[in-house]
TORKOL-617038 format. One record per residue (C-alpha): residue number from 1; residue in one letter; x negated, y, z negated. Coordinates in nm, 2 decimals, padded with zeros to 4 digits. Each point is the difference from the previous one (the first is absolute). Layout:
BEGIN
+-----+-----+--------+--------+--------+
|   n | res |     c1 |     c2 |     c3 |
+-----+-----+--------+--------+--------+
| NUM |   a |      X |      Y |      Z |
...
+-----+-----+--------+--------+--------+
END
This chain:
BEGIN
+-----+-----+--------+--------+--------+
|   n | res |     c1 |     c2 |     c3 |
+-----+-----+--------+--------+--------+
|   1 |   m |  01.07 | -00.46 |  01.29 |
|   2 |   g |  00.18 | -00.12 | -00.31 |
|   3 |   r |  00.18 |  00.26 | -00.21 |
|   4 |   i | -00.12 |  00.36 |  00.04 |
|   5 |   q |  00.02 |  00.18 | -00.34 |
|   6 |   r | -00.18 |  00.28 | -00.16 |
|   7 |   g | -00.29 | -00.10 | -00.22 |
|   8 |   g | -00.38 |  00.00 | -00.01 |
|   9 |   q | -00.05 | -00.21 |  00.32 |
|  10 |   f |  00.28 |  00.20 |  00.18 |
|  11 |   y | -00.19 |  00.32 | -00.05 |
|  12 |   v | -00.33 | -00.15 |  00.11 |
|  13 |   a |  00.18 | -00.13 |  00.32 |
|  14 |   l |  00.16 |  00.34 |  00.05 |
|  15 |   e | -00.33 |  00.19 | -00.03 |
|  16 |   e | -00.16 | -00.26 |  00.24 |
|  17 |   a |  00.28 |  00.06 |  00.25 |
|  18 |   k | -00.04 |  00.38 | -00.02 |
|  19 |   l | -00.37 | -00.02 |  00.05 |
|  20 |   i |  00.03 | -00.24 |  00.29 |
|  21 |   r |  00.25 |  00.23 |  00.17 |
|  22 |   s | -00.24 |  00.29 | -00.04 |
|  23 |   l | -00.25 | -00.20 |  00.21 |
|  24 |   g |  00.24 |  00.00 |  00.29 |
|  25 |   y |  00.17 | -00.34 | -00.05 |
|  26 |   s |  00.37 | -00.06 | -00.01 |
|  27 |   v |  00.11 | -00.17 | -00.32 |
|  28 |   a |  00.33 | -00.17 | -00.10 |
|  29 |   m |  00.08 | -00.19 | -00.32 |
|  30 |   g |  00.25 | -00.28 | -00.04 |
|  31 |   g |  00.15 | -00.22 | -00.27 |
|  32 |   l |  00.27 | -00.26 | -00.03 |
|  33 |   t |  00.15 |  00.23 | -00.27 |
|  34 |   a | -00.09 |  00.34 | -00.14 |
|  35 |   s |  00.11 |  00.25 | -00.26 |
|  36 |   s |  00.17 |  00.31 |  00.14 |
|  37 |   r | -00.25 |  00.23 | -00.17 |
|  38 |   a | -00.29 | -00.18 |  00.16 |
|  39 |   i |  00.16 |  00.03 |  00.34 |
|  40 |   l |  00.06 |  00.37 | -00.05 |
|  41 |   e | -00.36 |  00.06 | -00.11 |
|  42 |   l | -00.14 | -00.18 |  00.30 |
|  43 |   r |  00.23 |  00.19 |  00.25 |
|  44 |   r | -00.10 |  00.33 | -00.17 |
|  45 |   c | -00.36 | -00.08 |  00.09 |
|  46 |   g |  00.10 | -00.07 |  00.37 |
|  47 |   i | -00.04 | -00.38 | -00.03 |
|  48 |   e |  00.25 | -00.21 |  00.20 |
|  49 |   v |  00.17 | -00.26 | -00.22 |
|  50 |   y |  00.15 | -00.34 |  00.10 |
|  51 |   i |  00.21 | -00.17 | -00.26 |
|  52 |   g |  00.16 | -00.34 |  00.03 |
|  53 |   l | -00.11 | -00.30 |  00.21 |
|  54 |   k |  00.16 |  00.12 |  00.33 |
|  55 |   s | -00.15 |  00.34 | -00.04 |
|  56 |   i | -00.35 | -00.14 | -00.09 |
|  57 |   i |  00.01 | -00.21 |  00.32 |
|  58 |   e |  00.08 |  00.31 |  00.20 |
|  59 |   g | -00.29 |  00.18 | -00.17 |
|  60 |   i | -00.25 | -00.28 |  00.06 |
|  61 |   s |  00.10 | -00.02 |  00.37 |
|  62 |   k | -00.10 |  00.37 |  00.03 |
|  63 |   s | -00.33 | -00.03 | -00.18 |
|  64 |   d | -00.35 | -00.09 |  00.12 |
|  65 |   l | -00.10 | -00.14 | -00.33 |
|  66 |   i |  00.17 | -00.13 | -00.32 |
|  67 |   h | -00.15 |  00.05 | -00.34 |
|  68 |   v |  00.18 | -00.18 | -00.29 |
|  69 |   h | -00.07 | -00.01 | -00.37 |
|  70 |   d |  00.00 | -00.37 | -00.12 |
|  71 |   g |  00.28 | -00.07 |  00.25 |
|  72 |   l |  00.15 | -00.32 | -00.14 |
|  73 |   r |  00.36 |  00.09 |  00.06 |
|  74 |   i | -00.04 |  00.12 |  00.35 |
|  75 |   f | -00.22 | -00.30 |  00.10 |
|  76 |   l |  00.24 | -00.25 | -00.16 |
|  77 |   t |  00.29 |  00.16 |  00.19 |
|  78 |   a | -00.19 | -00.04 |  00.33 |
|  79 |   k | -00.11 | -00.35 | -00.08 |
|  80 |   l |  00.34 | -00.13 | -00.11 |
|  81 |   g |  00.20 |  00.09 |  00.31 |
|  82 |   n |  00.00 |  00.36 |  00.11 |
|  83 |   k | -00.14 | -00.06 |  00.35 |
|  84 |   a | -00.02 |  00.36 |  00.10 |
|  85 |   l | -00.20 |  00.09 | -00.31 |
|  86 |   n | -00.22 | -00.31 |  00.04 |
|  87 |   n | -00.07 |  00.08 |  00.36 |
|  88 |   l | -00.10 |  00.36 | -00.07 |
|  89 |   l | -00.22 | -00.09 | -00.30 |
|  90 |   s | -00.17 | -00.27 |  00.22 |
|  91 |   k | -00.07 |  00.24 |  00.28 |
|  92 |   k | -00.07 |  00.33 | -00.17 |
|  93 |   p | -00.33 |  00.07 | -00.20 |
|  94 |   v |  00.08 | -00.05 | -00.37 |
|  95 |   v | -00.21 |  00.14 | -00.29 |
|  96 |   v |  00.08 | -00.12 | -00.35 |
|  97 |   t | -00.11 |  00.17 | -00.32 |
|  98 |   y |  00.00 | -00.26 | -00.28 |
|  99 |   h |  00.01 |  00.12 | -00.37 |
| 100 |   g | -00.07 | -00.33 | -00.17 |
| 101 |   m |  00.21 | -00.21 | -00.23 |
| 102 |   p | -00.06 | -00.09 | -00.37 |
| 103 |   s | -00.02 | -00.36 | -00.12 |
| 104 |   l |  00.30 | -00.17 | -00.15 |
| 105 |   k | -00.18 |  00.01 | -00.34 |
| 106 |   i |  00.05 |  00.37 | -00.05 |
| 107 |   v |  00.34 |  00.07 |  00.16 |
| 108 |   e |  00.35 | -00.03 | -00.16 |
| 109 |   f |  00.15 | -00.35 |  00.02 |
| 110 |   k |  00.31 |  00.13 |  00.19 |
| 111 |   k | -00.23 |  00.12 |  00.28 |
| 112 |   w | -00.16 | -00.34 |  00.05 |
| 113 |   p |  00.24 | -00.12 |  00.28 |
| 114 |   d | -00.07 |  00.31 |  00.21 |
| 115 |   l | -00.37 | -00.03 | -00.05 |
| 116 |   i | -00.01 | -00.37 |  00.08 |
| 117 |   v |  00.19 |  00.07 |  00.33 |
| 118 |   f | -00.23 |  00.29 |  00.08 |
| 119 |   k | -00.32 | -00.20 | -00.06 |
| 120 |   t |  00.14 | -00.30 |  00.19 |
| 121 |   l |  00.11 |  00.18 |  00.31 |
| 122 |   y | -00.18 |  00.33 |  00.02 |
| 123 |   y | -00.35 | -00.11 |  00.11 |
| 124 |   r |  00.15 | -00.21 |  00.28 |
| 125 |   l |  00.20 |  00.29 |  00.13 |
| 126 |   l | -00.31 |  00.23 | -00.01 |
| 127 |   r | -00.18 | -00.25 |  00.22 |
| 128 |   r |  00.29 |  00.00 |  00.24 |
| 129 |   y |  00.07 |  00.37 |  00.04 |
| 130 |   a | -00.29 |  00.21 | -00.12 |
| 131 |   n | -00.26 |  00.12 |  00.25 |
| 132 |   q | -00.19 |  00.18 | -00.28 |
| 133 |   v |  00.04 | -00.04 | -00.38 |
| 134 |   i | -00.10 |  00.29 | -00.22 |
| 135 |   a | -00.08 | -00.09 | -00.36 |
| 136 |   i |  00.02 |  00.30 | -00.24 |
| 137 |   s | -00.31 | -00.13 | -00.19 |
| 138 |   e | -00.28 | -00.25 |  00.02 |
| 139 |   f |  00.18 | -00.18 | -00.29 |
| 140 |   v |  00.31 | -00.04 |  00.22 |
| 141 |   k | -00.22 | -00.10 |  00.30 |
| 142 |   r | -00.14 | -00.29 | -00.20 |
| 143 |   e |  00.36 | -00.12 | -00.07 |
| 144 |   l |  00.08 |  00.00 |  00.38 |
| 145 |   k | -00.32 | -00.17 |  00.09 |
| 146 |   n |  00.07 | -00.27 | -00.26 |
| 147 |   h |  00.32 | -00.07 |  00.19 |
| 148 |   g | -00.16 | -00.02 |  00.35 |
| 149 |   i |  00.07 |  00.35 |  00.12 |
| 150 |   r | -00.30 |  00.11 |  00.20 |
| 151 |   n |  00.09 |  00.32 |  00.19 |
| 152 |   v | -00.03 |  00.22 | -00.31 |
| 153 |   i | -00.16 |  00.34 | -00.06 |
| 154 |   v |  00.00 |  00.21 | -00.32 |
| 155 |   v |  00.15 |  00.35 |  00.00 |
| 156 |   h |  00.04 |  00.13 | -00.35 |
| 157 |   n |  00.31 |  00.20 | -00.07 |
| 158 |   g | -00.03 |  00.37 |  00.04 |
| 159 |   i |  00.09 |  00.28 | -00.25 |
| 160 |   v |  00.05 |  00.37 |  00.02 |
| 161 |   v | -00.28 |  00.16 | -00.19 |
| 162 |   e |  00.01 |  00.36 | -00.11 |
| 163 |   d | -00.24 |  00.25 |  00.16 |
| 164 |   h | -00.16 |  00.09 | -00.33 |
| 165 |   p | -00.05 | -00.18 | -00.33 |
| 166 |   p |  00.27 |  00.09 | -00.26 |
| 167 |   n | -00.07 |  00.20 | -00.32 |
| 168 |   r |  00.24 | -00.12 | -00.26 |
| 169 |   d | -00.02 |  00.07 | -00.37 |
| 170 |   h | -00.28 | -00.18 | -00.18 |
| 171 |   p |  00.12 | -00.26 | -00.25 |
| 172 |   l | -00.20 |  00.16 | -00.28 |
| 173 |   d |  00.15 |  00.34 |  00.07 |
| 174 |   v |  00.35 | -00.13 | -00.05 |
| 175 |   g | -00.07 | -00.26 | -00.26 |
| 176 |   q |  00.18 | -00.27 |  00.20 |
| 177 |   l | -00.11 | -00.26 |  00.25 |
| 178 |   k |  00.29 | -00.07 |  00.24 |
| 179 |   l | -00.01 | -00.35 |  00.16 |
| 180 |   l |  00.20 | -00.09 |  00.31 |
| 181 |   y |  00.12 | -00.32 |  00.17 |
| 182 |   i |  00.18 |  00.02 |  00.33 |
| 183 |   g |  00.12 | -00.31 |  00.17 |
| 184 |   s |  00.28 | -00.26 | -00.01 |
| 185 |   a |  00.10 | -00.21 | -00.30 |
| 186 |   a | -00.06 | -00.33 |  00.18 |
| 187 |   k | -00.13 | -00.27 | -00.24 |
| 188 |   h | -00.35 | -00.01 |  00.15 |
| 189 |   k | -00.04 |  00.38 | -00.06 |
| 190 |   g | -00.03 | -00.07 | -00.37 |
| 191 |   v |  00.20 |  00.31 | -00.11 |
| 192 |   d |  00.15 | -00.18 | -00.30 |
| 193 |   f | -00.35 | -00.11 | -00.11 |
| 194 |   l | -00.14 |  00.36 |  00.04 |
| 195 |   l |  00.28 |  00.14 | -00.21 |
| 196 |   k | -00.04 | -00.25 | -00.28 |
| 197 |   y | -00.38 |  00.03 |  00.02 |
| 198 |   l |  00.00 |  00.38 | -00.04 |
| 199 |   i |  00.28 |  00.00 | -00.27 |
| 200 |   e | -00.21 | -00.24 | -00.21 |
| 201 |   s | -00.32 |  00.20 |  00.06 |
| 202 |   k |  00.12 |  00.36 | -00.01 |
| 203 |   k | -00.07 |  00.09 | -00.37 |
| 204 |   y | -00.35 | -00.15 |  00.02 |
| 205 |   i | -00.08 |  00.18 |  00.33 |
| 206 |   d |  00.14 |  00.33 | -00.13 |
| 207 |   r | -00.20 | -00.03 | -00.32 |
| 208 |   v | -00.34 | -00.09 |  00.16 |
| 209 |   l |  00.03 |  00.25 |  00.29 |
| 210 |   n |  00.16 |  00.28 | -00.21 |
| 211 |   v |  00.25 |  00.06 |  00.29 |
| 212 |   d |  00.37 | -00.08 |  00.04 |
| 213 |   i |  00.05 | -00.24 |  00.29 |
| 214 |   s |  00.33 | -00.01 |  00.19 |
| 215 |   l |  00.12 | -00.22 |  00.28 |
| 216 |   t |  00.24 |  00.05 |  00.30 |
| 217 |   v |  00.12 | -00.30 |  00.20 |
| 218 |   a |  00.19 |  00.06 |  00.32 |
| 219 |   g |  00.11 | -00.22 |  00.30 |
| 220 |   f |  00.26 | -00.23 |  00.13 |
| 221 |   g |  00.15 | -00.21 | -00.28 |
| 222 |   c | -00.20 |  00.16 | -00.28 |
| 223 |   d |  00.30 |  00.15 | -00.16 |
| 224 |   k |  00.08 | -00.35 | -00.14 |
| 225 |   f | -00.27 |  00.05 | -00.26 |
| 226 |   k |  00.17 |  00.30 | -00.16 |
| 227 |   k |  00.14 | -00.21 | -00.29 |
| 228 |   l | -00.34 | -00.14 | -00.07 |
| 229 |   v | -00.14 |  00.34 | -00.06 |
| 230 |   e |  00.29 |  00.20 | -00.13 |
| 231 |   r | -00.16 |  00.04 | -00.35 |
| 232 |   h | -00.33 |  00.13 |  00.16 |
| 233 |   k |  00.05 |  00.36 |  00.10 |
| 234 |   w | -00.35 |  00.02 |  00.14 |
| 235 |   i |  00.11 | -00.23 |  00.29 |
| 236 |   k |  00.21 |  00.12 |  00.29 |
| 237 |   i |  00.17 | -00.24 |  00.24 |
| 238 |   f |  00.14 |  00.08 |  00.34 |
| 239 |   g |  00.14 | -00.22 |  00.28 |
| 240 |   s | -00.04 |  00.09 |  00.37 |
| 241 |   l | -00.08 |  00.36 |  00.05 |
| 242 |   e | -00.01 |  00.24 |  00.30 |
| 243 |   r | -00.34 |  00.04 |  00.16 |
| 244 |   g | -00.03 |  00.36 | -00.13 |
| 245 |   n |  00.06 | -00.12 | -00.36 |
| 246 |   i | -00.27 | -00.27 |  00.04 |
| 247 |   l | -00.25 |  00.26 |  00.12 |
| 248 |   h |  00.09 |  00.22 | -00.30 |
| 249 |   l | -00.08 | -00.29 | -00.23 |
| 250 |   y | -00.34 | -00.04 |  00.15 |
| 251 |   h | -00.07 |  00.37 | -00.05 |
| 252 |   t |  00.11 |  00.01 | -00.36 |
| 253 |   h | -00.18 | -00.31 | -00.14 |
| 254 |   h | -00.36 | -00.07 | -00.07 |
| 255 |   v | -00.07 | -00.37 |  00.06 |
| 256 |   f |  00.17 | -00.27 |  00.21 |
| 257 |   i |  00.02 | -00.34 | -00.17 |
| 258 |   s |  00.12 | -00.34 |  00.13 |
| 259 |   a | -00.01 | -00.35 | -00.14 |
| 260 |   s |  00.12 | -00.16 |  00.33 |
| 261 |   m | -00.10 | -00.36 |  00.05 |
| 262 |   w |  00.03 |  00.01 |  00.38 |
| 263 |   e | -00.01 |  00.25 |  00.28 |
| 264 |   g | -00.03 | -00.03 |  00.37 |
| 265 |   f | -00.14 |  00.35 |  00.01 |
| 266 |   g |  00.11 |  00.22 | -00.29 |
| 267 |   l |  00.10 |  00.33 |  00.16 |
| 268 |   p |  00.06 |  00.19 | -00.33 |
| 269 |   y | -00.36 | -00.06 | -00.11 |
| 270 |   l | -00.12 |  00.20 |  00.30 |
| 271 |   e |  00.28 |  00.26 | -00.01 |
| 272 |   a | -00.10 |  00.07 | -00.36 |
| 273 |   l | -00.37 |  00.03 |  00.09 |
| 274 |   g |  00.10 |  00.23 |  00.29 |
| 275 |   r |  00.16 |  00.23 | -00.26 |
| 276 |   g | -00.30 | -00.01 | -00.23 |
| 277 |   l |  00.12 | -00.25 | -00.26 |
| 278 |   p | -00.26 | -00.25 | -00.13 |
| 279 |   v |  00.14 | -00.35 |  00.03 |
| 280 |   i |  00.00 | -00.29 | -00.26 |
| 281 |   a |  00.10 | -00.33 |  00.16 |
| 282 |   r |  00.00 | -00.37 | -00.08 |
| 283 |   d | -00.31 | -00.18 |  00.15 |
| 284 |   i |  00.15 | -00.19 |  00.29 |
| 285 |   p | -00.12 | -00.07 |  00.36 |
| 286 |   i |  00.16 |  00.30 |  00.16 |
| 287 |   t | -00.12 |  00.25 | -00.26 |
| 288 |   r | -00.35 | -00.13 |  00.03 |
| 289 |   e |  00.03 |  00.05 |  00.38 |
| 290 |   l |  00.14 |  00.35 | -00.01 |
| 291 |   l | -00.14 |  00.15 | -00.32 |
| 292 |   t | -00.34 | -00.16 | -00.09 |
| 293 |   n | -00.20 |  00.28 |  00.17 |
| 294 |   c |  00.22 |  00.28 | -00.16 |
| 295 |   e | -00.16 |  00.18 | -00.30 |
| 296 |   a |  00.35 |  00.11 | -00.11 |
| 297 |   a |  00.15 | -00.35 | -00.01 |
| 298 |   f | -00.03 | -00.24 | -00.29 |
| 299 |   l |  00.09 | -00.37 |  00.01 |
| 300 |   l |  00.07 | -00.20 | -00.31 |
| 301 |   k |  00.16 | -00.33 | -00.12 |
| 302 |   f |  00.25 |  00.17 | -00.24 |
| 303 |   g | -00.12 | -00.20 | -00.30 |
| 304 |   n | -00.14 |  00.18 | -00.30 |
| 305 |   p |  00.12 |  00.36 | -00.02 |
| 306 |   a | -00.36 |  00.10 | -00.08 |
| 307 |   e | -00.08 | -00.05 |  00.37 |
| 308 |   l |  00.28 |  00.25 |  00.10 |
| 309 |   i | -00.11 |  00.25 | -00.26 |
| 310 |   e | -00.36 |  00.00 |  00.13 |
| 311 |   i |  00.13 |  00.07 |  00.35 |
| 312 |   l |  00.23 |  00.28 | -00.12 |
| 313 |   k | -00.29 |  00.15 | -00.19 |
| 314 |   i | -00.20 |  00.01 |  00.33 |
| 315 |   i |  00.29 |  00.16 |  00.18 |
| 316 |   i |  00.07 |  00.27 | -00.26 |
| 317 |   n | -00.37 |  00.09 | -00.03 |
| 318 |   n | -00.06 |  00.02 |  00.37 |
| 319 |   y |  00.35 |  00.10 |  00.12 |
| 320 |   r | -00.09 |  00.28 |  00.25 |
| 321 |   y | -00.27 | -00.21 |  00.16 |
| 322 |   l |  00.22 | -00.31 |  00.03 |
| 323 |   e |  00.29 |  00.21 |  00.14 |
| 324 |   r | -00.22 |  00.10 |  00.29 |
| 325 |   k | -00.15 | -00.35 |  00.05 |
| 326 |   a |  00.35 | -00.14 |  00.01 |
| 327 |   w |  00.10 |  00.25 |  00.28 |
| 328 |   e | -00.33 | -00.07 |  00.19 |
| 329 |   h |  00.06 | -00.38 | -00.01 |
| 330 |   a |  00.35 |  00.04 |  00.14 |
| 331 |   q | -00.15 |  00.17 |  00.31 |
| 332 |   e | -00.09 | -00.35 |  00.13 |
| 333 |   f |  00.37 | -00.08 |  00.03 |
| 334 |   r |  00.13 |  00.31 |  00.17 |
| 335 |   l |  00.30 | -00.05 |  00.21 |
| 336 |   d | -00.16 |  00.14 |  00.31 |
| 337 |   k | -00.28 | -00.26 | -00.02 |
| 338 |   h |  00.27 | -00.27 | -00.04 |
| 339 |   v |  00.20 |  00.12 |  00.30 |
| 340 |   n | -00.32 |  00.01 |  00.22 |
| 341 |   c | -00.06 | -00.36 | -00.09 |
| 342 |   l |  00.36 | -00.09 |  00.09 |
| 343 |   v | -00.01 |  00.18 |  00.33 |
| 344 |   k | -00.33 | -00.18 |  00.09 |
| 345 |   a |  00.17 | -00.33 | -00.08 |
| 346 |   y |  00.30 |  00.09 |  00.22 |
| 347 |   e | -00.22 |  00.10 |  00.29 |
| 348 |   r | -00.20 | -00.32 | -00.03 |
| 349 |   v |  00.31 | -00.22 |  00.00 |
| 350 |   l |  00.15 |  00.19 |  00.30 |
| 351 |   r | -00.32 | -00.05 |  00.20 |
| 352 |   s | -00.01 | -00.37 | -00.07 |
+-----+-----+--------+--------+--------+
END
């Protein structure tokens, strides 16, 4: 209920809404603001849209249950004086999905004020308005429990997994190993570190593996790195892309790689696995939670390049096997399983 705009989370929410509608429920989506293209896409799928505070209040009054993602802006609006909204949120069942928030240490300094306000007020607002809090991972659930939030269940994000494992060109057949990063350029994502790390290591990696590595980086804000890599023709940089273009990147690359220092969930890791890409990720709490039991995922510290080379050797020598194992692991996070968990949570809250 903040701003509705197209992006990774938007498409997850859209697929959720479509599946929930297919189960016979009526679904509407609302936001204080929205991009015109997001509104058009929602309406094209038969989903009613409420934009602006007055419209949201109307939508909530017609609904049996309200599900918000994070919800700080809408809760603050209710708490700071909108009596109609406050009354509705106090009386209607409210489910909140919380995506987590990185620590001050790993975010840009200019974002500190927003983060401090968030961390100061948000947990109190959750206790006031939320009948059920959904954490997107056990890692995020621990954060909530550390701040006294008790009514928490974990529902992992869901992904659309293809019906069959892919069959892309083998790296050895084309003499090239295509690495891919998809995600934002926020400081904690470590994109600048990943670029510098691979630029410094490429010649050594190519020589040892006898294969030419390339890297594609795509996502919101990533185009700011174009100057950094303009001399390196083996690196391609894109900003925000249409969903179809992102899916094309998954299909035309061999390995997903990320040096992110923090994730509440890490949707691109699972989307990549669902399209048969082995994943290389920094060893952090969320990657241990989601990827430890996946044969096609490799966690590392991003220290000595020799560690990365050993992982890439394993991937190249076992590519077809790992391609299938990636796809199999992603089945645990299928969107239909996610939606079934959501619906059970809705029904439980409505009964209580």
